[in-house]
LUMFILUM-382507 format. One line per 2 residues: number of its first residue (from 1); their letters; for each residue y, x, z of N, C-alpha, C, O, CB. Coordinates in pm, 1 decimal. Glycine has a CB too. Example, Ala and Ser with C-alpha at 12.3 -4.5 7.8 and 13.67 -1.06 7.14 Angstrom:
REM residues 2
1 = as = -569.0,1319.0,780.0,-450.0,1230.0,780.0,-330.0,1320.0,780.0,-331.9,1423.6,846.5,-447.3,1130.8,904.6  -225.0,1285.0,708.0,-106.0,1367.0,714.0,3.0,1290.0,787.0,113.8,1340.9,803.9,-59.8,1408.4,572.5;
//
This chain:
REM residues 69
1 = ml = 220.9,-1154.2,2071.1,298.0,-1080.3,1976.0,257.9,-933.9,1989.0,239.5,-884.0,2100.0,450.2,-1101.1,1998.0  244.4,-865.4,1876.4,203.3,-727.5,1876.3,313.7,-640.1,1817.6,363.0,-664.2,1707.4,73.2,-710.6,1798.3;
3 = ii = 350.9,-538.0,1894.6,451.1,-442.0,1844.8,375.5,-315.2,1806.5,296.3,-263.4,1885.3,564.4,-411.7,1953.5  399.4,-266.8,1688.5,331.7,-145.6,1641.6,435.9,-32.4,1644.3,535.4,-36.1,1572.0,269.9,-165.5,1495.3;
5 = ys = 410.9,66.7,1728.1,499.8,181.3,1748.3,431.1,305.5,1691.4,330.2,351.8,1744.6,534.9,200.7,1900.7  487.4,358.9,1582.0,431.0,474.2,1516.5,531.2,589.4,1522.1,650.7,570.8,1499.1,392.4,441.1,1371.0;
7 = fe = 479.4,710.1,1553.5,568.8,826.9,1563.8,488.4,955.6,1539.4,365.3,955.6,1542.9,638.7,831.6,1704.7  559.7,1061.8,1515.4,494.0,1192.7,1492.0,513.6,1277.9,1617.2,623.7,1287.6,1671.2,553.2,1266.1,1363.5;
9 = rg = 405.0,1338.8,1661.5,408.9,1415.8,1784.9,305.0,1527.1,1772.9,199.7,1507.4,1712.4,381.8,1325.0,1910.5  334.1,1642.7,1829.7,242.3,1752.3,1835.2,139.0,1739.3,1948.0,142.4,1643.0,2024.6,318.5,1878.6,1850.4;
11 = hs = 49.8,1833.7,1957.5,-59.8,1828.3,2056.9,-7.1,1842.2,2201.1,-64.8,1783.7,2292.8,-163.1,1940.4,2028.2  98.8,1916.7,2222.0,135.4,1953.0,2357.3,205.8,1841.1,2435.0,225.9,1853.8,2555.8,222.8,2073.1,2353.4;
13 = re = 242.7,1734.3,2369.0,312.5,1624.5,2436.2,234.6,1494.8,2428.6,175.8,1460.9,2325.8,450.1,1604.9,2375.8  235.6,1423.2,2539.8,169.2,1296.1,2545.3,276.0,1188.9,2569.6,365.9,1209.8,2651.0,59.2,1294.8,2656.0;
15 = tr = 268.0,1077.8,2502.4,363.9,969.5,2518.7,305.0,857.4,2598.4,193.2,814.1,2570.8,410.7,918.4,2385.1  378.1,808.3,2698.2,332.1,695.2,2778.5,447.1,589.8,2786.3,565.0,622.5,2799.1,287.9,743.9,2924.0;
17 = it = 405.5,466.4,2778.1,500.3,355.1,2793.0,516.6,333.6,2943.8,418.0,313.8,3014.8,449.4,221.7,2718.6  641.3,337.3,2992.7,666.5,321.9,3137.8,720.3,186.6,3172.7,719.3,147.3,3289.4,763.0,426.7,3186.2;
19 = gi = 768.0,113.5,3072.6,819.7,-20.4,3103.1,870.1,-93.0,2980.0,907.7,-31.2,2880.4,930.9,-11.1,3204.5  870.0,-224.5,2988.5,922.0,-309.1,2883.5,1009.0,-417.2,2949.4,970.7,-478.0,3049.4,805.8,-371.8,2798.4;
21 = sv = 1128.2,-439.1,2889.7,1218.5,-539.8,2945.3,1289.9,-615.6,2832.8,1304.4,-564.3,2721.9,1321.7,-473.7,3039.5  1332.8,-734.5,2861.9,1407.4,-817.8,2772.9,1544.6,-845.7,2829.6,1556.5,-889.1,2944.2,1333.5,-945.9,2746.2;
23 = ng = 1647.5,-822.0,2752.5,1782.6,-848.9,2796.1,1851.2,-923.6,2682.0,1898.8,-864.1,2585.4,1859.1,-716.5,2834.5  1854.6,-1054.5,2696.5,1911.8,-1139.6,2593.1,1831.4,-1138.1,2464.7,1719.1,-1188.5,2460.8,2052.3,-1097.5,2564.5;
25 = eq = 1888.5,-1080.1,2358.7,1821.2,-1077.9,2229.0,1755.2,-942.8,2200.8,1708.9,-919.5,2089.2,1920.3,-1110.8,2118.5  1750.2,-855.1,2298.5,1690.6,-720.4,2278.2,1573.8,-694.1,2368.4,1579.3,-718.8,2488.9,1793.8,-613.0,2300.3;
27 = lt = 1466.1,-642.8,2308.5,1349.7,-597.9,2382.8,1361.4,-445.6,2391.1,1382.2,-378.7,2289.8,1213.4,-644.0,2314.1  1348.1,-391.8,2511.9,1356.5,-246.4,2534.3,1224.7,-194.4,2579.6,1167.2,-246.0,2675.5,1464.1,-211.3,2636.7;
29 = vn = 1173.6,-90.8,2511.8,1050.3,-24.1,2549.4,1089.7,114.3,2599.4,1151.5,192.3,2527.1,948.1,-16.4,2428.9  1053.2,143.8,2723.8,1083.4,276.8,2782.8,957.0,364.2,2769.3,848.1,326.4,2812.4,1128.3,264.0,2936.9;
31 = ar = 975.4,481.1,2708.5,864.7,574.2,2689.7,900.0,707.5,2755.1,1016.4,746.5,2762.6,832.7,593.3,2538.6  797.7,774.6,2801.0,816.4,905.3,2864.8,721.9,1006.4,2800.6,606.8,975.6,2769.8,791.7,896.7,3018.8;
33 = yn = 772.5,1125.7,2781.5,690.0,1236.3,2727.8,637.7,1320.4,2844.0,714.0,1356.9,2933.5,772.7,1325.9,2627.6  512.2,1350.2,2843.1,453.6,1442.7,2939.6,401.9,1565.5,2865.8,334.4,1553.4,2763.5,339.4,1374.4,3020.2;
35 = nk = 433.2,1682.1,2917.1,380.4,1804.7,2858.7,241.3,1828.2,2914.2,221.0,1830.9,3035.6,473.3,1926.0,2887.6  146.3,1845.0,2824.3,8.4,1868.5,2867.8,-13.9,2017.5,2893.4,50.0,2102.3,2831.1,-92.0,1816.3,2762.0;
37 = kg = -104.8,2048.3,2985.2,-137.3,2187.0,3012.8,-237.1,2238.4,2912.4,-321.8,2162.9,2864.6,-191.2,2203.0,3153.7  -228.6,2363.9,2880.1,-323.7,2423.6,2788.3,-255.8,2492.1,2669.5,-133.2,2499.2,2661.8,-419.1,2318.4,2738.9;
39 = tf = -337.0,2541.6,2578.6,-286.5,2610.7,2459.3,-306.8,2515.1,2343.1,-417.2,2467.0,2317.4,-360.1,2749.9,2434.3  -196.4,2488.9,2273.6,-199.9,2394.8,2161.5,-134.8,2457.3,2040.9,-52.1,2547.4,2054.7,-130.0,2262.6,2197.5;
41 = td = -170.1,2412.1,1925.2,-106.0,2456.5,1800.5,14.3,2368.2,1774.9,37.8,2271.3,1847.1,-205.5,2451.6,1679.4  90.6,2401.9,1671.9,212.7,2325.8,1639.5,188.9,2214.3,1540.7,285.0,2156.2,1490.1,317.7,2417.6,1584.6;
43 = ea = 64.5,2182.1,1511.3,40.8,2073.6,1418.1,92.7,1942.3,1475.4,87.2,1918.4,1596.0,-108.1,2062.8,1385.2  141.9,1859.9,1388.0,188.9,1725.6,1429.9,96.1,1621.1,1370.3,39.0,1637.7,1262.5,338.0,1699.4,1384.8;
45 = fi = 84.0,1514.1,1444.8,1.9,1401.6,1402.2,83.0,1275.7,1410.9,176.9,1266.4,1490.0,-125.5,1389.8,1486.7  47.7,1179.7,1330.9,109.0,1048.2,1342.9,31.2,970.7,1449.1,-90.3,953.4,1438.9,110.0,972.0,1204.9;
47 = wl = 101.4,926.1,1547.7,36.8,850.0,1658.7,77.1,703.3,1637.9,178.6,671.3,1576.1,82.4,904.4,1806.1  -6.9,617.8,1692.1,14.7,475.0,1679.6,-13.9,407.3,1814.3,-122.1,421.1,1871.4,-74.8,415.5,1567.3;
49 = ml = 84.7,335.4,1862.0,65.5,261.9,1988.7,80.7,112.4,1957.7,172.9,71.0,1887.4,170.0,308.8,2100.8  -10.0,34.6,2010.6,-1.9,-110.3,1992.8,40.1,-169.4,2128.2,-27.0,-146.4,2228.8,-140.6,-171.5,1942.2;
51 = ie = 148.1,-243.5,2131.3,203.1,-301.0,2254.3,198.3,-451.6,2240.1,259.6,-510.1,2150.8,349.7,-251.1,2281.9  123.6,-512.9,2330.8,106.7,-657.0,2327.0,198.9,-722.3,2430.3,198.2,-685.1,2547.7,-41.0,-695.4,2352.9;
53 = vn = 280.6,-823.1,2383.7,368.9,-893.7,2475.5,348.7,-1044.2,2452.6,306.9,-1085.6,2344.5,520.0,-851.4,2454.3  377.7,-1123.7,2552.0,366.9,-1267.0,2541.4,475.4,-1319.0,2451.5,593.1,-1290.6,2473.7,373.9,-1332.8,2677.9;
55 = ka = 438.4,-1395.1,2349.4,536.6,-1448.0,2255.0,641.9,-1532.9,2324.9,759.1,-1528.9,2287.6,467.4,-1530.0,2147.6  601.8,-1608.9,2424.9,694.5,-1694.1,2500.7,802.1,-1612.4,2570.0,911.2,-1664.1,2594.3,618.6,-1776.5,2603.9;
57 = di = 775.2,-1485.8,2602.9,871.8,-1398.5,2673.1,974.4,-1342.7,2579.4,1077.2,-1293.6,2626.0,800.7,-1284.3,2742.9  952.9,-1347.0,2448.5,1043.7,-1283.3,2354.0,1096.1,-1379.9,2247.6,1128.4,-1338.4,2136.3,974.3,-1167.5,2287.3;
59 = vd = 1104.1,-1505.7,2281.0,1145.4,-1610.1,2183.3,1278.0,-1578.3,2120.7,1291.7,-1592.2,1999.2,1153.3,-1747.0,2250.0  1377.7,-1535.9,2197.6,1513.7,-1511.5,2145.9,1539.9,-1365.2,2098.3,1649.7,-1331.5,2054.1,1614.2,-1546.8,2254.6;
61 = vn = 1438.8,-1283.5,2108.8,1456.0,-1139.2,2076.5,1463.5,-1121.1,1924.5,1380.2,-1173.2,1850.3,1337.2,-1053.3,2135.9  1565.3,-1045.9,1879.5,1577.1,-1011.4,1739.2,1594.4,-863.1,1715.3,1617.5,-820.1,1602.3,1691.0,-1084.5,1679.1;
63 = ai = 1583.0,-782.8,1823.6,1599.2,-636.1,1810.8,1509.6,-571.9,1912.6,1489.0,-623.6,2022.4,1748.6,-590.4,1831.2  1454.6,-453.8,1872.6,1372.3,-371.6,1962.4,1434.3,-234.7,1970.0,1469.8,-175.3,1868.2,1223.9,-362.8,1913.8;
65 = qi = 1447.4,-184.6,2091.6,1496.3,-48.5,2112.4,1394.6,28.7,2193.0,1337.8,-23.5,2288.9,1633.7,-48.3,2183.2  1371.1,155.0,2153.7,1277.6,238.8,2224.4,1353.2,354.9,2284.6,1412.9,434.0,2211.6,1165.2,287.6,2131.9;
67 = nh = 1352.1,367.2,2418.2,1415.9,472.4,2490.7,1315.0,581.5,2526.7,1206.6,551.0,2576.4,1482.8,417.2,2614.8  1349.6,709.0,2502.0,1262.1,821.9,2533.5,1322.1,905.3,2647.1,1442.5,930.4,2651.0,1239.4,909.9,2407.9;
69 = k = 1235.5,947.3,2738.9,1281.7,1036.8,2848.8,1199.7,1159.6,2847.4,1220.3,1248.5,2930.0,1272.9,969.0,2987.9;
//
């Protein structure tokens, strides 16, 4: 199963997936922002993350939540 996670982010922050868990009918994706060193402009870009999970692990899942730290 493929989860497509799309979001808008500027140059100065990097997004990393730190964990994925299933609790009943909900799949939770934990993401963390890291500030990069350097000089960046304020332009924003659309980022795309592809997250692959085993279909057998998410049979009963009907909701996805993404937590940001």
